[in-house]
N, C-alpha and C positions, 0 to 999 in steps of 0.2 A: 359325378353328379349324384346326389342322394335325395330321394323323394319318398314321401308317404303317399301311397296310392291304394285304392281298392280296385284290383284288376280281376279278381275272381269271386268277389262277393263274400269272402271270409278271410281271416288272417293268414291262411296257409298258402301263401304265394309260392313258396318253394316246393310244394307238393305238386303243383300244376305246371310250373315253368322251369326249364333247365337252361342255363346260360354258360357260355365260355367267353373268352375275350373276342371271339369272332362271330358267334352265332347265338341265337336263342331259339329254343324249340317250344312251341306253344300249342295248346289244344285247337282243334278245328273251329270250335264255337266261340273263340275269343274275338271280340269285335275289332274292327279296323282301327278305331280310335285308340283302343288300349294297345294294340300292336304297334301303332305309331309312337306311343309313349315309351314302350319298351325299347324301340329302335333308338329313340332320342336319348334316353337316360343311360342305356348300356352301350350305345354306339355300336350296334351289331346288325347283321342281317337276321331276319326272322323267318323261320320255317314252321308251317303248320303240319302237325302229325298227330298220331296216336301211338300208344305202345300197348300191345296186347288188347287192342280195341278200347283202351281206356284213355281218359283225359289226364290221368295222374302222371304226367311226363316226369316231373321231378322226383317222384317216388320210385319210378320204375327204371330209371337210367342214371348213369353218371358219365361225365365227360370232361376232358381237358383239351388242350390244343392238338394233341396227338390222336385221340380216338374217343370212342364211346362204348360203354358196356351196358347192355340192356337186359331186361327180364328174360328168362329162358322161354317164356311164352309169347314173345314178340313174333308177330306174323312176318312172313317173308316179304310181303308187299310193303310193310312198314320199314323193314330193313333196307329195302331198295330206296325208299324216300330219304332215310337218314344217311345213306351212303352218298346221296347227292350233295351233302355238305363237304365232301372231300375227306372226311375222317374215316379211319378204320372203325368198323362196327362189329362187335362180337356179342354173342349171348352169354350170360353167366351160366356156367355148367353146374347148376346147383338147384336145390329145391326152393330156395328163397327167391321170390319174384321182386320184392321191393328193394332192389339194389341201391337205390338212392337214399333209402332210410338207414342202410347199414354200412355205407362207405362214404367217406369224405375225401376229396381228392383235389389237388391242383397240379401244375406242371412238374412239381418237384417231388411230391410224395403222396401217400395215401394212408389213411387209418381205416381199418375195417373191423367189424365185429369179430370177436374171438371164435365164434362158432362157424365162420365161413370156411369152406373146404380148401384143401391144398390146391385142387384143380382150379377152383375159382380164383384163388390168389394168383396162380400162374397166368390165367387169362387176363386178369386186370393188369398185371405187370407187363405182359407182352403187348397188350392193346394200347395201354395208356403210357407206356414207357416210363414207369415209376416203380420204386420199391414200395411194397405194401407192409405196413406194420399192423399187427392185430392186437387190440386191447379194448377194454371197456372204459367208459368215461362216466364220472359221477354215479357209478353203480349201475349204469345202463349200457345196453348193447346197440342201441339205435344211433350209432355214431353220426350218420348223415343228417339226422334230425337235430343233433345237438350242436353242430358246427356249420357255419358258413365260411368257406375258405376261398380265397382268390390267390393270384400270384403276387399280391401286394400285402396281404394280411388276412387275419381271420378273427371271427367273433365266435366265442364258445359259451355254452351254458354257464350262467352266473354261479352255479354251484361247483364248478370245476376247482380242484385244488391247485396250488401253485406248482406242484410236481406235474400234474396233468397238463397245465398250461405250458410249462417248459418242455415237456415231452412233445406236445403238438408243434411247438416252435421248431424243435429239432427235425421232426418228420417233414413238415411243410416248408421249411427253409425260410420262413417269414415270421415277423412278430405278430402277436395277437393279443386279445384282451377278453375279459369276461363281460357278459352283458345280457340284456333282454331286449325284446321288441314288443310292440302291441300291449303296452301297460303291464309289463311283468311276465310275459311269456318267455320261458327258458329255452323252448325248442326253436332256437334261432335259425337252424338249418331249414326247418319246415316253414318258417314265417318270413323268409328273406330270400330275395334273388339278387345275386351280385356277381360282378366280374371286376377286372382291374380298372374299368372305366366308370363304374357307378354301381348303385344299389337301389333296390326298391324294397321298402318295408311296409308292414301293415299300416293302414290309414290312421289308426288310433295310437301309434307309437308316440311317446312323449319327447319333449325337447331334450332332456338328459339322455334318454335312450338314443336319440339321433346323434348326439354329440359323441357318445361312446362308439356307435357304429362307425362314424367318420374316423375316429382315432384308430379303432381296431383294424379297419380295412385299408388304412394308409392313405386316406383321402386328404388329410390335413396338409400334407406336403404338396398336394396338387392344386389346391384352391387358394 
């Protein structure tokens, strides 16, 4: 299912919400009606939490079906809540707190910013059970903000080259496509929440953008 929704009051849905194929983690202050929409669209259980005392869940964590890697400043009580999902949870051993902005991951592979440390790469690989590739995309290092990836497909910044698109397909093991959401926003990772079951994009996304999201995330074969 693919829907245009305003769930956080701005286009940056992926900054506030983190989703896998089984769960979504949302801020404590998200209303029940919006939580129910997320449940229905993504077909997941929803857990309320914070990370480092912040509502910016999607910026401060990454996850797949194997585990979750969170900001190094995450509180122990937050770790305990996140472990209730049944996933392995580990802190990123690095100075960078916005792990969700600098890493994109599915169950097959991950692409991380080139400045990430060797120790951090090891933690991501061990916790999420994936190989991590490090590279920039479209001249930027905020990989997690540039890509929305699931186990069925991915959408990447419209400015990515054909070589970058092919490289991402090799790493993630799924096909993808270029695109935007929210009337031309290229930071699709920051403005989309998706899993293999569905996706939520910013409310002002256009019809052509929605069609591209459907194709890129592999929903056309399902509907």
